[in-house]
C-alpha positions as CSV (number, residue, x, y, z in Angstrom):
1,M,-156.8,221.3,159.9
2,P,-156.6,217.6,161.0
3,E,-157.7,216.5,157.5
4,P,-154.3,217.0,155.9
5,K,-152.6,214.8,158.5
6,R,-155.1,212.1,158.0
7,S,-154.6,212.5,154.2
8,S,-150.8,212.4,154.5
9,R,-151.1,209.2,156.7
10,R,-153.3,207.6,154.1
11,L,-150.9,208.5,151.3
12,R,-147.9,207.2,153.3
13,E,-149.7,203.9,153.9
14,R,-150.8,203.6,150.3
15,V,-147.2,204.3,149.1
16,R,-145.8,201.7,151.6
17,Q,-148.3,199.0,150.7
18,T,-147.8,199.6,146.9
19,V,-144.0,199.5,147.3
20,Q,-144.1,196.3,149.5
21,A,-146.3,194.7,146.9
22,G,-143.8,195.6,144.2
23,D,-146.5,196.9,141.9
24,L,-144.7,199.4,139.7
25,K,-147.8,200.2,137.7
26,A,-149.9,201.1,140.8
27,L,-146.9,203.0,142.1
28,E,-146.7,205.0,138.9
29,Q,-150.4,205.9,139.3
30,V,-149.8,207.1,143.0
31,V,-146.8,209.3,142.1
32,S,-148.6,210.7,139.0
33,E,-151.5,211.7,141.1
34,D,-149.6,213.2,144.1
35,A,-146.2,214.7,144.3
36,H,-146.2,214.2,148.1
37,A,-145.7,210.5,147.5
38,V,-142.1,211.2,146.6
39,R,-141.3,212.1,150.2
40,H,-142.6,208.8,151.3
41,L,-140.8,206.9,148.6
42,V,-137.5,208.6,149.5
43,S,-137.9,207.5,153.1
44,L,-138.5,203.9,151.9
45,T,-135.2,203.9,150.0
46,H,-133.5,203.5,153.4
47,Q,-135.2,200.3,154.3
48,S,-133.2,197.2,155.1
49,D,-135.3,195.1,152.8
50,A,-133.5,195.2,149.4
51,A,-136.7,194.5,147.4
52,V,-138.6,197.4,149.2
53,R,-135.5,199.7,148.6
54,L,-135.3,198.8,144.9
55,T,-139.0,199.4,144.3
56,A,-138.9,202.7,146.2
57,C,-136.0,203.8,144.1
58,K,-137.8,202.9,140.9
59,G,-140.8,204.8,142.2
60,V,-138.6,207.9,142.6
61,G,-137.4,207.4,139.1
62,L,-141.0,207.2,137.8
63,A,-141.8,210.4,139.7
64,A,-139.3,212.1,137.5
65,R,-141.8,211.7,134.6
66,Y,-144.4,213.7,136.4
67,H,-142.6,216.1,138.9
68,P,-139.2,217.1,137.4
69,E,-138.7,220.1,139.6
70,L,-139.3,218.1,142.7
71,I,-136.9,215.4,141.5
72,E,-134.3,218.1,140.7
73,S,-134.5,219.0,144.4
74,V,-134.3,215.3,145.4
75,I,-131.2,215.0,143.3
76,R,-129.5,217.9,145.0
77,R,-130.4,216.4,148.4
78,L,-129.0,213.0,147.4
79,I,-125.8,214.6,146.3
80,W,-125.6,216.4,149.6
81,S,-126.3,213.3,151.6
82,M,-123.3,211.6,150.1
83,N,-120.9,214.4,151.2
84,E,-119.0,213.5,154.3
85,E,-119.7,216.9,155.9
86,S,-123.5,216.4,155.6
87,G,-123.5,213.8,158.4
88,A,-126.4,212.0,156.6
89,N,-126.5,208.4,155.5
90,G,-126.2,208.7,151.7
91,L,-125.4,205.0,151.1
92,T,-128.6,204.4,149.2
93,A,-128.4,207.7,147.2
94,P,-126.5,206.1,144.2
95,Q,-129.3,203.5,143.7
96,V,-131.9,206.3,143.7
97,L,-129.8,208.3,141.2
98,E,-129.6,205.3,139.0
99,A,-133.4,204.8,139.0
100,I,-133.8,208.5,138.1
101,A,-131.2,208.2,135.3
102,R,-133.1,205.2,133.9
103,E,-136.2,207.4,133.5
104,R,-134.7,210.8,132.8
105,P,-130.9,210.6,132.4
106,E,-130.7,214.4,131.4
107,M,-131.8,215.2,135.0
108,V,-128.8,213.5,136.4
109,L,-126.3,215.0,133.9
110,P,-125.7,218.3,135.8
111,V,-124.5,216.4,138.9
112,V,-122.1,214.0,137.0
113,P,-119.0,216.0,138.2
114,D,-120.2,215.7,141.8
115,M,-120.9,212.0,141.3
116,V,-117.3,211.5,140.0
117,R,-115.9,213.3,142.9
118,L,-117.9,211.3,145.4
119,S,-117.0,208.0,143.8
120,G,-113.7,208.2,145.6
121,D,-115.6,206.9,148.6
122,D,-115.3,203.1,148.5
123,S,-118.8,202.7,150.0
124,L,-120.3,204.8,147.2
125,H,-118.0,203.9,144.3
126,D,-119.8,200.9,142.8
127,G,-123.4,202.4,143.1
128,L,-122.2,205.7,141.5
129,A,-120.4,203.8,138.8
130,D,-123.7,202.0,137.9
131,A,-125.7,205.3,137.8
132,L,-122.9,207.0,135.7
133,C,-123.0,204.0,133.3
134,V,-126.8,204.5,132.8
135,V,-126.2,208.2,132.0
136,V,-123.2,207.5,129.7
137,H,-125.1,204.9,127.7
138,A,-128.3,207.0,127.5
139,L,-126.6,210.3,126.5
140,P,-123.5,209.3,124.5
141,G,-120.9,212.1,124.6
142,K,-122.8,214.3,127.0
143,V,-120.8,213.1,130.1
144,G,-117.5,214.0,128.5
145,Q,-118.8,217.3,127.3
146,I,-120.1,218.4,130.8
147,M,-116.8,217.3,132.4
148,T,-114.8,219.3,129.7
149,D,-117.0,222.3,130.2
150,R,-116.5,222.2,134.0
151,L,-112.7,221.9,133.6
152,K,-112.6,224.8,131.1
153,K,-114.5,226.9,133.6
154,R,-112.1,226.0,136.5
155,I,-109.1,226.9,134.3
156,E,-110.7,230.2,133.3
157,E,-111.3,231.0,137.0
158,G,-107.8,230.2,137.9
159,K,-109.0,227.2,140.1
160,C,-107.1,224.5,138.2
161,C,-103.4,223.4,137.9
162,D,-102.0,225.3,140.9
163,E,-98.3,225.9,140.4
């Protein structure tokens, strides 16, 4: 049983070193080989060093190519972390969402309404606007369509336009 811990420690160290080196090609190799690298990358997105944070975010984006189900889960957790009631520190979440959108914008599309809602927070606004811009440019017309569909559903459910 000790082997998995040692293996996890080795992977964490490999991810950390690759991110600190800023080697995106090597980082893509790591994430393509082991989905567990994503957990370590997400933790590095909270580092104070902006270069480390940016490379870690790009690594999470690269992981979307290889582990889409895992990244869907990461996206849900990122959205939750930005909600005030979560009590989490979601300040770096917009940067991670932007990196995912650069690789697989269709994965971010379902949470666009949440991103718009959360963009009312001044500390998240600019980062979420950047991520939304990536999605809008990559998927012309899709953001408007998803927002229209969500509004129609709210109207049908009687949850819109209270009188």
